[in-house]
C-alpha positions in Angstrom: 89.0 82.6 112.5 91.3 85.2 111.3 93.0 85.3 107.9 96.7 84.1 107.7 98.8 87.1 107.6 101.1 87.1 104.5 104.8 87.5 104.9 105.1 91.3 105.3 108.8 91.0 103.8 107.4 89.9 100.4 108.0 92.7 97.9 105.3 93.9 95.3 106.4 92.8 91.7 106.3 96.2 90.3 108.9 99.0 90.7 106.0 101.7 91.6 104.4 99.3 93.6 107.7 99.0 95.7 108.0 102.9 95.9 104.3 103.0 97.2 105.0 100.5 99.9 108.0 102.6 101.1 105.9 105.7 100.9 103.1 104.3 103.0 105.7 103.2 105.7 107.3 106.5 105.8 104.0 108.4 105.9 102.9 106.3 108.7 105.8 107.3 110.6 104.4 111.0 110.6 101.0 109.5 111.6 99.3 109.6 108.1 97.4 106.6 107.1 97.3 105.7 103.3 95.2 104.1 100.6 97.0 102.9 97.3 95.4 103.2 93.9 92.6 105.3 94.9 90.1 106.7 92.3 89.0 110.3 93.5 86.8 110.7 90.4 86.3 108.9 87.1 89.5 109.0 84.9 91.9 109.6 87.7 93.6 106.9 89.9 96.3 108.2 92.4 99.2 106.2 93.5 98.8 106.9 97.2 96.3 109.2 99.0 97.4 110.0 102.6 95.4 111.3 105.4 97.1 113.2 108.1 96.3 113.5 111.9 94.6 117.0 111.4 92.5 115.9 108.2 95.2 117.0 105.8 95.0 115.4 102.4 98.3 114.7 100.6 98.5 112.8 97.0 101.6 111.0 96.3 102.5 109.9 92.7 105.2 107.2 92.5 107.8 107.5 89.6 110.0 104.4 89.0 111.9 106.4 86.2 112.3 109.0 83.6 109.8 107.2 81.2 107.5 106.6 83.7 107.4 110.4 84.7 107.2 111.5 81.0 104.4 109.2 80.4 102.2 110.8 83.2 99.7 113.0 81.4 97.1 113.3 84.3 99.2 114.4 87.4 97.9 117.9 87.0 94.4 116.8 87.5 95.5 115.3 90.9 96.0 118.9 92.4 92.2 119.4 92.7 91.9 116.2 95.2 94.5 117.1 97.9 95.9 119.8 100.1 99.4 118.8 99.0 101.0 117.1 96.0 104.2 114.9 96.0 106.3 113.0 93.8 107.9 109.8 95.1 111.0 108.6 93.5 114.2 106.5 94.3 117.6 107.9 94.9 118.6 107.2 91.2 115.8 109.4 89.6 116.8 112.5 88.0 114.8 114.9 90.3 115.6 118.1 88.1 112.6 116.7 85.8 110.1 117.3 88.4 108.6 120.7 88.9 109.9 122.8 91.7 106.5 123.8 93.1 105.6 120.2 93.8 106.8 118.1 96.9 109.4 115.4 96.8 109.6 112.3 98.8 112.7 109.8 98.3 111.7 106.4 98.7 112.6 102.7 98.7 110.6 99.9 99.2 111.1 100.0 102.9 110.8 103.7 104.0 110.5 107.1 102.7 111.3 110.7 103.5 109.8 113.9 102.8 112.8 116.2 101.1 110.6 118.9 99.7 107.5 120.0 101.4 104.7 120.6 98.8 103.0 124.1 98.8 99.7 123.9 100.8 96.5 124.5 98.6 93.6 123.8 101.0 90.6 121.9 99.5 87.3 123.5 99.7 84.9 122.2 102.3 82.7 120.6 99.8 85.7 119.1 97.9 87.1 117.8 101.2 84.0 116.1 102.1 83.9 114.1 98.9 87.5 113.2 99.3 87.3 112.0 102.9 84.2 109.8 101.9 85.8 108.3 99.0 88.8 107.7 101.1 87.0 106.2 104.0 84.8 104.0 101.5 87.8 102.6 99.8 89.8 101.8 103.0 86.6 100.2 104.7 85.8 98.3 101.4 89.4 96.9 101.1 89.1 95.9 105.0 85.8 94.3 104.6 87.1 92.2 101.5 90.2 91.2 103.5 88.1 90.1 106.1 85.5 88.1 104.1 87.0 87.5 100.7 84.4 85.0 99.6 81.7 87.6 99.8 83.5 90.0 97.5 80.5 92.4 97.3 
């Protein structure tokens, strides 16, 4: 028996989660698949990791406001875990705060648009293997938990 599908228009509670949803929708339109709240290594948790059709790996950090951005002390650690790094913000965010050598995505809860492409810094082969394995295991584990929540692992 299939699990009931939640109402797809129920919005996440927190502003950052709303941006994550829009980012994932926008990237899906570009043929990327996403995993939210992914831990690539101990001490880091990225808001969105996206895997593109050619195996490219993007990390997107969603910032709901100036204070949220200023409190982020770990974002430079994410650069070692992706080919391109982006900030996702809403239309009211003061984008002049964001480093110009990073990507920029404007998002809302329903969609997103890449407005500044991030520079590409390709992952090494060994790091790419770790990232893809982490991505695949997280995605498969979440799918398995959805299909069989009573098991829980």
